[in-house]
C-alpha positions, -999 to 999 in steps of 0.1 A, spaced: -345 203 641 -312 184 641 -309 161 612 -299 124 615 -269 115 593 -284 87 571 -314 65 566 -319 33 546 -355 29 535 -367 5 509 -404 15 510 -420 44 492 -434 77 502 -426 91 537 -411 123 523 -417 142 555 -399 117 576 -370 113 551 -365 150 552 -350 146 587 -318 130 573 -287 143 556 -286 113 533 -313 87 524 -307 55 504 -338 46 484 -350 21 459 -344 39 426 -378 30 410 -399 39 441 -396 77 438 -406 102 411 -385 130 399 -408 154 417 -405 136 451 -367 135 447 -368 172 440 -387 179 472 -361 161 492 -333 180 474 -350 213 481 -349 204 518 -312 197 517 -315 159 516 -289 140 495 -307 110 478 -288 79 469 -304 53 445 -299 16 453 -278 -3 427 -268 -39 429 -235 -47 413 -232 -85 415 -268 -97 417 -296 -93 392 -333 -97 401 -344 -92 365 -354 -119 340 -330 -145 328 -300 -129 311 -267 -141 295 -246 -126 324 -263 -148 350 -245 -175 369 -265 -207 377 -266 -199 414 -290 -175 432 -289 -156 465 -308 -179 489 -320 -150 510 -333 -126 483 -335 -147 452 -314 -126 428 -291 -143 403 -254 -140 408 -237 -125 378 -204 -125 359 -191 -90 365 -167 -95 336 -195 -97 311 -195 -64 291 -233 -67 287 -237 -66 325 -214 -36 328 -235 -18 302 -267 -28 319 -256 -15 353 -241 17 339 -274 23 321 -293 18 355 -269 43 371 -274 69 344 -312 65 346 -311 70 384 -291 102 380 -314 115 352 -344 110 374 -330 133 401 -309 112 425 -278 129 439 -258 98 440 -258 60 442 -256 32 469 -235 3 456 -246 -30 471 -235 -66 469 -198 -59 468 -186 -87 492 -177 -114 467 -142 -120 478 -152 -154 492 -176 -165 465 -162 -152 432 -128 -136 440 -118 -138 403 -144 -111 397 -129 -85 421 -108 -67 394 -139 -66 371 -160 -52 399 -135 -24 405 -137 -17 367 -175 -15 370 -174 9 399 -150 31 380 -172 30 349 -202 40 370 -183 70 384 -171 80 349 -203 75 330 -231 84 354 -212 111 373 -229 108 407 -223 135 432 -218 109 459 -212 71 459 -216 50 490 -202 14 489 -216 -14 510 -187 -33 526 -165 -43 496 -136 -50 519 -120 -73 494 -117 -43 470 -96 -22 494 -76 0 492 -85 7 456 -122 10 464 -115 41 486 -102 59 456 -135 54 437 -162 61 463 -170 88 488 -182 66 516 -182 31 529 -210 14 548 -203 -14 572 -236 -33 571 -244 -54 601 -214 -42 621 -227 -50 655 -262 -65 652 -277 -88 626 -309 -105 616 -307 -142 621 -340 -151 604 -372 -133 595 -381 -129 631 -349 -130 651 -322 -103 657 -291 -106 678 -256 -91 684 -228 -109 666 -208 -134 688 -177 -120 705 -152 -134 679 -171 -118 650 -173 -85 668 -136 -86 673 -130 -93 636 -153 -65 627 -134 -41 650 -102 -50 632 -118 -41 599 -132 -9 613 -97 1 624 -85 -4 589 -114 17 575 -105 45 598 -72 49 579 -90 56 547 -101 90 533 -138 82 531 -170 88 551 -179 58 573 -214 46 581 -230 16 598 -264 0 592 -273 -25 619 -305 -46 624 -324 -47 657 -360 -52 670 -357 -37 704 -342 -6 720 -315 -24 740 -300 -40 708 -304 -8 689 -286 12 716 -258 -13 716 -254 -9 679 -254 29 680 -230 30 709 -205 6 693 -206 25 660 -198 58 678 -168 41 695 -153 35 661 -161 69 647 -189 57 623 -223 72 618 -251 47 623 -286 37 614 -307 8 628 -337 -8 611 -354 -41 605 -343 -69 580 -362 -54 550 -354 -17 559 -390 -7 563 -385 15 594 -374 51 594 
């Protein structure tokens, strides 16, 4: 059986289906050490989810007043050493449980909290140094380039061609956004990192468009629903 390059799945179980991928991004708390070991034995590289600029936990001193309107997490101050320690501890725990690596999410803060970009780079470097993941995949983080490419092994272009508009609607990006994304993709192709795409679609036509466009830019793709519940 030919393996697919990557899957993003935020449910639990489904070990048999996940074994058909080279890499799988999973919620770190949803899988036991035994389950991760089964995937490893089948040659699957498991990456634990890790949010670097949002916190869904209880109120904490590193929280900013604002929250993400889509998912409810509190935005954080990346410069707070207590947040750095908290995230590094999460990374260490994920690796100790049997993950091969980490998926670093919520990196696109260049338009919201640009003053935190240097601190975010420091946090990523600390994760690499302290948790020692075999593989780190960054979600976007274009405001951190080119330094980000020296710290991670791969970059994901989330929602490169197709997006979720609301809980029930999916669509391709407008032409001007697709053009802008193409320009970013050309920039990414000049970096020494693996390149992936995760797009969102609810029908075969939109999914085919997303896969085809990713191939045109030399990126490996995966298509799912808004909450990443499909494999």
